[in-house]
C-alpha positions as CSV (number, residue, x, y, z in Angstrom):
1,M,10.7,-8.8,3.2
2,I,8.5,-10.3,0.5
3,Q,9.0,-13.7,-1.1
4,L,6.7,-15.3,-3.7
5,K,7.3,-18.8,-4.7
6,Q,5.3,-20.0,-7.7
7,A,2.3,-18.0,-6.4
8,A,-0.8,-18.1,-8.6
9,K,-4.3,-16.9,-8.3
10,V,-7.2,-18.5,-10.2
11,Y,-10.8,-17.4,-9.9
12,E,-13.7,-19.8,-10.7
13,L,-16.4,-18.0,-12.7
14,E,-19.6,-19.1,-14.2
15,A,-17.9,-18.9,-17.6
16,G,-15.0,-21.0,-16.4
17,S,-11.6,-20.5,-14.7
18,F,-9.7,-17.2,-14.9
19,T,-6.1,-17.0,-14.0
20,A,-5.4,-13.5,-12.7
21,L,-1.8,-14.2,-11.7
22,K,0.3,-17.0,-13.2
23,E,2.9,-18.9,-11.2
24,T,5.2,-16.1,-10.0
25,D,8.5,-16.0,-8.2
26,L,9.4,-12.6,-6.8
27,H,11.7,-11.2,-4.1
28,I,11.4,-7.7,-2.7
29,A,14.1,-6.7,-0.2
30,K,13.4,-5.0,3.1
31,G,13.6,-1.2,2.5
32,E,13.1,-1.4,-1.2
33,F,10.7,0.8,-3.2
34,V,9.1,-1.2,-6.0
35,A,6.7,0.2,-8.6
36,I,4.4,-2.3,-10.5
37,M,3.1,-1.2,-13.9
38,G,1.0,-2.9,-16.6
39,P,-2.3,-2.5,-18.6
40,S,-5.7,-3.1,-17.0
41,G,-6.2,-6.8,-16.3
42,S,-2.4,-7.5,-16.2
43,G,-2.6,-8.9,-12.6
44,K,-1.0,-6.0,-10.8
45,S,-3.9,-5.3,-8.5
46,T,-4.3,-9.0,-7.8
47,L,-0.7,-9.1,-6.8
48,L,-1.1,-6.2,-4.4
49,Q,-4.2,-7.9,-2.8
50,L,-2.2,-11.0,-2.2
51,L,0.8,-9.1,-0.8
52,G,-1.6,-7.4,1.7
53,G,-3.2,-10.7,2.8
54,L,-6.6,-9.5,1.5
55,D,-6.7,-12.7,-0.6
56,L,-4.7,-16.0,-0.6
57,P,-2.9,-17.6,-3.6
58,T,-4.6,-20.6,-5.2
59,R,-1.2,-22.2,-5.5
60,G,2.3,-21.5,-4.3
61,S,3.3,-19.4,-1.3
62,I,3.7,-15.8,-0.2
63,A,5.8,-14.9,2.9
64,I,5.9,-11.3,4.2
65,D,8.6,-10.5,6.8
66,G,9.1,-14.2,7.4
67,V,5.4,-15.0,7.9
68,E,3.7,-17.4,5.5
69,L,0.3,-15.9,4.8
70,S,-1.5,-19.1,3.9
71,G,-0.5,-20.5,7.3
72,L,-2.6,-17.8,9.1
73,S,-6.2,-18.1,10.1
74,E,-8.5,-15.3,8.9
75,K,-8.3,-13.7,12.3
76,E,-4.5,-13.8,12.3
77,R,-4.4,-12.4,8.8
78,T,-6.6,-9.5,9.9
79,L,-4.2,-8.8,12.8
80,F,-1.3,-9.1,10.5
81,R,-2.7,-6.5,8.1
82,R,-3.6,-4.2,10.9
83,T,-0.1,-4.2,12.4
84,K,2.3,-5.0,9.6
85,V,0.8,-3.5,6.4
86,G,-0.3,0.1,5.6
87,F,-2.7,0.5,2.7
88,V,-3.0,3.6,0.5
89,F,-5.8,3.7,-2.1
90,Q,-6.5,5.8,-5.1
91,N,-9.9,6.9,-3.7
92,Y,-8.5,7.6,-0.2
93,Q,-11.2,5.6,1.5
94,L,-11.6,8.0,4.3
95,L,-14.8,7.9,6.4
96,P,-16.7,11.1,5.5
97,M,-18.4,11.5,8.9
98,M,-15.0,11.4,10.8
99,T,-12.5,14.2,11.1
100,V,-8.9,14.0,10.0
101,A,-7.7,13.0,13.5
102,E,-10.5,10.4,13.8
103,N,-9.7,8.8,10.5
104,I,-6.0,8.5,11.4
105,A,-6.8,7.1,14.8
106,L,-9.0,4.2,13.4
107,S,-6.4,1.4,13.4
108,L,-5.0,2.5,16.7
109,A,-8.4,2.5,18.3
110,A,-9.2,-0.9,16.8
111,N,-6.0,-2.2,18.4
112,K,-7.1,-0.9,21.8
113,T,-4.3,1.6,22.0
114,P,-4.7,3.9,25.1
115,K,-6.3,7.3,24.2
116,S,-3.3,9.3,25.5
117,E,-1.0,7.3,23.1
118,I,-3.5,7.8,20.2
119,D,-3.6,11.5,20.7
120,V,0.2,11.8,20.7
121,T,0.6,9.5,17.6
122,V,-2.1,11.3,15.6
123,S,-0.6,14.7,16.4
124,R,2.8,13.5,15.3
125,L,1.5,12.0,12.0
126,I,-0.5,15.2,11.2
127,R,2.7,17.1,11.5
128,E,4.7,14.6,9.4
129,V,2.3,14.8,6.5
130,N,2.1,18.6,6.7
131,L,-1.5,18.9,7.7
132,D,-1.1,21.2,10.7
133,G,-4.4,22.9,11.6
134,K,-6.5,20.2,9.8
135,A,-7.1,17.8,12.7
136,A,-10.7,18.8,13.1
137,S,-11.5,19.1,9.4
138,F,-13.7,16.6,7.6
139,P,-12.6,15.0,4.3
140,S,-15.1,17.1,2.3
141,Q,-13.2,20.2,3.5
142,L,-9.9,19.0,2.1
143,S,-8.3,18.9,-1.3
144,G,-7.5,15.6,-3.0
145,G,-3.9,15.9,-2.1
146,Q,-4.7,16.6,1.5
147,Q,-7.1,13.6,1.6
148,Q,-4.3,11.4,0.2
149,R,-1.9,12.6,2.9
150,V,-4.5,11.8,5.6
151,A,-4.7,8.3,4.0
152,I,-1.0,7.9,4.2
153,A,-0.9,9.1,7.8
154,R,-3.6,6.5,8.6
155,A,-1.5,3.9,6.9
156,L,1.5,4.8,9.1
157,A,-0.4,4.8,12.4
158,M,0.6,1.3,13.4
159,K,4.2,1.7,12.2
160,P,3.9,-0.9,9.5
161,S,7.0,-2.4,7.9
162,L,5.2,-2.5,4.5
163,I,3.3,0.2,2.6
164,L,1.1,-1.0,-0.3
165,A,-0.1,1.9,-2.5
166,D,-2.7,1.3,-5.2
167,E,-2.6,4.2,-7.7
168,P,-1.9,6.8,-5.0
169,T,-1.6,9.7,-7.4
170,G,-4.3,8.5,-9.8
171,N,-6.9,11.2,-8.7
172,L,-4.4,14.0,-8.1
173,D,-3.1,16.8,-10.2
174,R,0.6,16.9,-11.0
175,K,1.7,19.1,-8.1
176,N,-0.3,17.1,-5.5
177,G,0.8,13.8,-7.0
178,Q,4.5,14.9,-6.8
179,D,4.0,15.8,-3.1
180,V,2.5,12.4,-2.4
181,L,5.4,10.6,-4.2
182,Q,7.9,12.7,-2.3
183,L,6.3,11.7,1.0
184,L,6.3,8.0,0.1
185,S,10.0,8.3,-1.0
186,R,10.9,10.0,2.3
187,L,9.2,7.2,4.3
188,N,11.2,4.7,2.2
189,K,14.6,6.4,2.4
190,E,14.5,7.9,5.9
191,E,12.2,5.5,7.8
192,G,13.3,2.3,5.9
193,M,9.8,1.3,5.0
194,T,9.3,-1.1,2.2
195,V,7.0,0.4,-0.4
196,V,5.1,-1.4,-3.2
197,M,3.2,0.9,-5.5
198,V,0.9,0.1,-8.4
199,T,0.7,2.9,-10.9
200,H,-0.1,3.6,-14.6
201,D,2.1,6.8,-14.5
202,R,5.6,6.2,-15.9
203,D,6.9,9.4,-14.2
204,A,5.5,8.2,-10.8
205,A,7.1,4.8,-11.3
206,Q,10.5,6.4,-11.7
207,T,10.4,7.3,-8.0
208,A,11.0,3.7,-7.2
209,D,14.2,1.7,-7.0
210,R,12.8,-1.0,-9.3
211,I,10.0,-1.1,-11.8
212,I,8.2,-4.3,-12.5
213,T,6.0,-4.5,-15.6
214,M,3.2,-7.1,-15.7
215,V,1.4,-8.5,-18.8
216,D,-1.3,-11.1,-18.9
217,G,-0.9,-12.2,-15.2
218,E,2.9,-12.5,-15.1
219,V,6.1,-10.4,-14.8
220,A,7.1,-9.4,-18.3
221,K,10.2,-7.3,-17.4
222,E,12.1,-5.5,-14.6
223,R,14.2,-2.5,-14.8
224,E,15.9,0.0,-12.4
225,G,14.1,3.2,-11.4
226,A,15.6,6.6,-10.7
227,G,15.2,5.9,-6.9
228,A,18.0,3.4,-7.1
229,R,20.5,5.9,-8.5
């Protein structure tokens, strides 16, 4: 599913060059759940951005599902993200003026999906993330856990093969955080989706099959998570 070969990211700043990700080789299998941990500035968020095609490596290569991202035009990368990758963010990033149903429908509408198909898909996703009765609610009327479930439903709308989650439980209490982790785990185990999650929470990381720890822009160690047992 994911193959990094000597992938590195260097930013040119006024004060000089900054290497956010050193030359990295990494393989993530299809259907694997991987957690990425590390202190602030360790390169984990940079890695997630590269995996999602939001940025390109300065050196090396990144292939997702057999597609070399550096070989795509900006327009092709946008389409790739829209159809192949589902993003889940710590701050939900829901549009406050749109209802739950409208937020979930965003990527479908952008892909010119027929309205009848959008309605069916949105209704199904609302049921899957246990938000029955909330279709017409606005984000401000939902709890943090409910908003994150809307964000996950939105990420699933185009049936992506890869879910990238950046601190998905960071703003949630323990109960809601566990609910979100259980949902991601179910999508991984039952739907076969590949999940890569950045987290500071050691307990959350244990949900994964494999835990990767990053330090100073490189992979420092890897170990098995409870999800693999």
